[in-house]
N, C-alpha and C positions, 0 to 999 in steps of 0.2 A: 573413713576407714572401711574397707571391704571385709565383712565377716566371712568366715569359712562357710561356703554354701553347701554344708554337709547335712544329711539327715542324722538322726541320732544313731550312734554306734557304741558298742561296748566291747572291750577286749581284755583278756586276762593274760598277764605276763608272768609265767611261773618262776622265771629267774629272779625277778624282783618281788614276787608275791604281791603284784599290783594289779588292781582293776582300774581300767582307764575308761571313763565316760566322756563322750564328746558330742557336740551338736546341740539340738533342741529336743528336749524330752517333754513332749506335750500330748500324752495320750488322753483320749476321752474316757477310757476305763482301764483298770489294771490289766485286763485280759489282753490289751493291745501290746503290752510290754512283758507278757508272761515269760517269754524266752530270756529276756534280759534279767528279770528278777530271779529266774531259776539259776542262771549263770552266777549271779552275785551270791545267792544262797549256797550253791555248791562250792564255790571258791572259799567262802567263809568256813564251811564245814570241813573242807579237805585240809586246809593249811593251818599250821601252828605258828607260834611266835607272833610276829607282827604282820598284819595284812594291810596294804595301803589301798585306799580308795581315792583315785586321782580324778578330781573334777575341775581341773584347771581350764579345760576346753569345753566344759558344759556351759554353754552360753545362756540357755533357758531351761527352766524346769517348772511345771505347773504343780498345783497342790495334790492332784491325783497321783502323780509320779512320786512326789516327795513323801507323801503319806505312806505309800506302799514300800518305798525304799527305807523309810524310817522304821517301819514295823520289822523289816528283815534285820536291820542293823541292831535294833533294840533287843530282839529275840536272841540274836547271836551273842550279844554282850552278856545276857543273863544266863544262857545255857553254857557258855564257855568263858567264865570270868578270868581265866588265866591267860587268855589270848587277847592281844591288843589290836585295835583297829585305828589306823591313822588316816584321817581325811585330809587330803592335800588340796588347798584352794589357792586362788590367785587374787591379788588385789585388783587386777585388771577387770575381773567380773565381780563388781562391787558387792552384789547381794549375797554371793555364795558363802563368804566367811561368816557373816552374822547368822545366816540361816542354819548352817551346819554347827556353829558354836552353840546355838540354842539347843540343838539335839544332843551335842556332846556334854552339855552341862549336867544332864541327868544320868550319865553313864560314866563311871570312873575309868573304865577300860576303853573308852572312846575319846579321841582327841583330834584337834584340828591344828594343822600347820599351814601358815601362809607362806607359800613357796618363795615369793619374791624377796622377802626380808633375809632369808638364808642364802639366796643365790647371789646377792650383790654385797659381798662382805665389806667392801671398801666404800660403799656409797655414802655412808654417814660422815665420812671424813671430808667430803667435798660438796655436801649439800648446803652448807652454810652460805648465805648470800654474799658474805664478805669475800668468798673465794671466786665469785663470778668475774670481777675485773681481771683476775689472773688467768682464768680460762680463756677470756677474750684475747688477752695478750699472747698466750700460747698459740692460739689459732692464727693470730696475725703473723706470728713469726714462722709457723710451719707452712702457712699458705703461700709464702714466697717461693717455697720449694715445691709444694704439692701442685700449685697452679701449672707448673711446667711438666710435672710428672703425670698428672691425671689423663691427658690425652693418650699418652703411651699405654696406659692401662685400659683404654677403651672408652673414656668419657668424651662425648661430643654433644653438640646441640640437639635438642629435640627428643631426648630419650625419656623413658619412664623410669624414675629413680626413687630409691628408698634409702634414707639415711637412718640407720638403726643405731640406737643408743646415741641420739642426737644431742643430748645434754642441753645446753643453753641455746642451741639452734644457730650458732654463728656460722658454722660450716655450711649448713643447709642454706643460709642466707647468701653466702658467697657463691654456692653452686647455682642458686636461682638467678643471681645477677650475671654471672659469667657464662653459664652454659645453657640458660633458658630451656629447661626441661619441659617436655609435654605435660608431665605430672611429677610432683615431688612430694612424697610422704616422709615426714620426719617423726620418728617414734622414740619415746623414752618412757621409763617407768617412774621418773621423778616428777611429781606434780609441780613442785616449786620451780624446777628447771624449765618445764614447759610453759608455765605462767610467764616466766621471764622472756622466753623465746617469742611467745605471742605478742607481748608488749613491744619488744624490739621490732618485730615484723610490722606492727601497726604504726610505730613511730617512723619507720623508714619507708612506709607505704609499699611494703613488699607484698604483692598479691600472689596467691596460688600455692603457698606452702601449706600442706595439710599436717599441722602439728598434732600428733596422735599419742594418747596414753596407751601404753602396752608393755607387756613382759616380753623382752627380746628372746627368751628361751621358749616361749609358747605363744607366738604371735597369732592374733586373730586376723591374719591376712591370707588371701588365697594363694594357692600354689601357682608358680610359673607366671608371675604377672609383671616383674620388673626387669628392665634391660640392664640396669646397673645398680648394684647394692653396695653401699659403703658402711663401714663399721670401724670407727677410728678410736684408738687408745682404749678399747673396751674389752677385747678378749682377755687382756692381761689382768683385768680385775674380776673376771669370772672364775669360780673354782672348777667349772667344767666347760672349758672353751669349746670342746668338741660338740657339745650340745647346741651351743649358739651357732656354730658353723653349719650344723645340719639345718637349722632354721633359715639361715641366710641362703643356703643351697636350695631349700624348698621353695622360697618365694621368688628366686631368680628364674628368669626364662631360660630354656635351653638355648645355648649360644650366647647368653648374657654373661656378665662378669661380676664377681664380688671382689671388692677392694677393701683391704684392711691395713691399718697402721698399728705398730707396737714398738716398744722401746727396748733398750738394754741398758738399764740404769747403771750397772757396774762399769760401763764404758764412758760415763760422763767424765769430762776431763777439764783441766785448767792448768794454766801456767802463769805466774809462779805458784808455789805451794802444791805441786802435783801430787805428792805422796799423801798429804792429809786429805786432799779432795778425793783421791782414788779410794782411800780407806773408807771414807764416809759413804760413798755411793755403793761400795761392796756391801756395807752394812744396810743400806737402803734395800737392796735386793733381798737380804736375809729377813729384814723386817716385814716386807711384803709377803714373803713365803709364810711367815708366822700367821698372817691373816688370810692364808689360802689364795694369794694372788701371785702372779708371776710377771714382774716387770723386767725380766730377762728374755721375754718371748720373741722379740724382734727377729733374730736370726732363725728362729724355729718356724717362721711363717710358711716357708716352702713346704715342709713336710706336713704341717697342719692342714694346708689347703689340699695337698695331694691325698692325705688320709681321708679327707671329707668328700673326695670324689671329683675334685676339679682337675681340669687339664689346662694346657697352654699357660702355665704359671709364669708370672713375671715378678721379679723381685728387684727393688731398688733400695738403697740406703742413702741417707743424707744426714748432715750434721747441722743442727741449728746452733748458731754461735752468737757471741756478743758483737760480731761484725754485721749481723743481719739487722740493719737499722740502728736504733738507739740502744747503746749498751745498757742504759738504765732499765729498759724493758726486760732484758735478760736477767739483770740483777733482781728486779722485782719478782720474777718467776722463782728464782732460787730462794729468796727470802720467804715466799709463800710456801715453798716446799719445806723449808726449815720449820716453819710454824706448824704445819700439819704433821710432818714425819717425826720431828723431835719433840714438838710441843703437845701432840695428841697421841699419835700411834705408839711411840716409844713409851710414853707414860702409861698408856693402856696395857702395853705388854708387861709393864712392871720393871722397866730398866732402871738401873741405879743412877743417881745424880752424877757420878763420875763418868759413866758411859755417855749420858746425855750431853754433858759438857763437851766431851771429846767429839761426839757425833755432831753437835752444833758447829764446832770449830771448822769442820770440813765445808759446811755450807758457807760460813763466813769467809773462808779462804776462796771459795768459788766466786762469791760476790766480788772479792778483792781482785781476782783475776779478770772478771768481766769488766770492771771499771778502770783497771790499771791502763795507762796510756800505751803500754807495750804488752799488755796481757792478752790472753786468749782463753776463752771458755766455751765448751761445747756440750751438746746434748744430742745423742745419736738416736735416729728413728729409722725404722724399716717400713717401707711401703710395698705391699705385695697384692697381687690379684690373681684370680683363677677363673677360667671359663667353665660354665656348666655345660657338659657335653650335649650335643644335639641328639 
């Protein structure tokens, strides 16, 4: 992984009352960072309510810097006990959370928030390893379509590629085999998923995939380094997709392309039992909204890419169906959705047993449609890409 080759910087955002520290903070004496410390102190003195200290991109800090920063924070907490200071860390920079939590333990108005856990609201629902075979099946079924679409969106042999939110790494493995990139970085913030991805790559003797732990919203990757950036089925589980798109834009080279896929779950369909299936998937969309996710995002892809600054936008949609290979594969996917959506998410939302019973029935009818000799079952996906202007 290429770290941001930046010197230490500090910036105060008055709109969010947020101090942002980034880079490597390694002074030999406090005098070297006097201007930085002055800005921190002035910001804390000037603003009321909550002030945020964002250290997600602070990759290194020595004890000289930490001690002087701690003194300022501690003094501010004591002189203004009514004001709160929230330090935002990232699990990607492993040392930062424990270091700042030690400081916060002594001050009641100083707290630490690990940004990653709040930013991925749906991750816990799919991190169980029992879900991995279903993720692989999903990729197998979507790949039949995407393999034909990707060249239209700019993918060709020999590119420098990043697969962001790579999950269990199966899509990156397919890209490595089929398109032989010059370099392929596959990044995800789930340690368990990356461990699985590395095992599979080793078992299949796949060389050259750089599986990397990282927060997709604050990647420690250089600007303008990838020809082609993919991010599949992930914007829809972020509560601030525009932030992730800004990061995808940043790491993409001018003239390169960013490729995204998203769904519209309320348009999942089946026949027979079309009405119960339609009702259930409309409720799926509502359930995800409750957890700050948007599985209706697919058709919104064009304006999301345009708002992020991309041009030359291309949009395709395709329907994964029970006719794409073995119908049992499609049925297995639906049953996994039922287990997660009705068995975990709806329960966590506090839904009644009557609602969950009706909710489950739509999934069961979708399975019936998938396996019926004359049935049809579909799952719609939108694939879109945009070019970063030269």
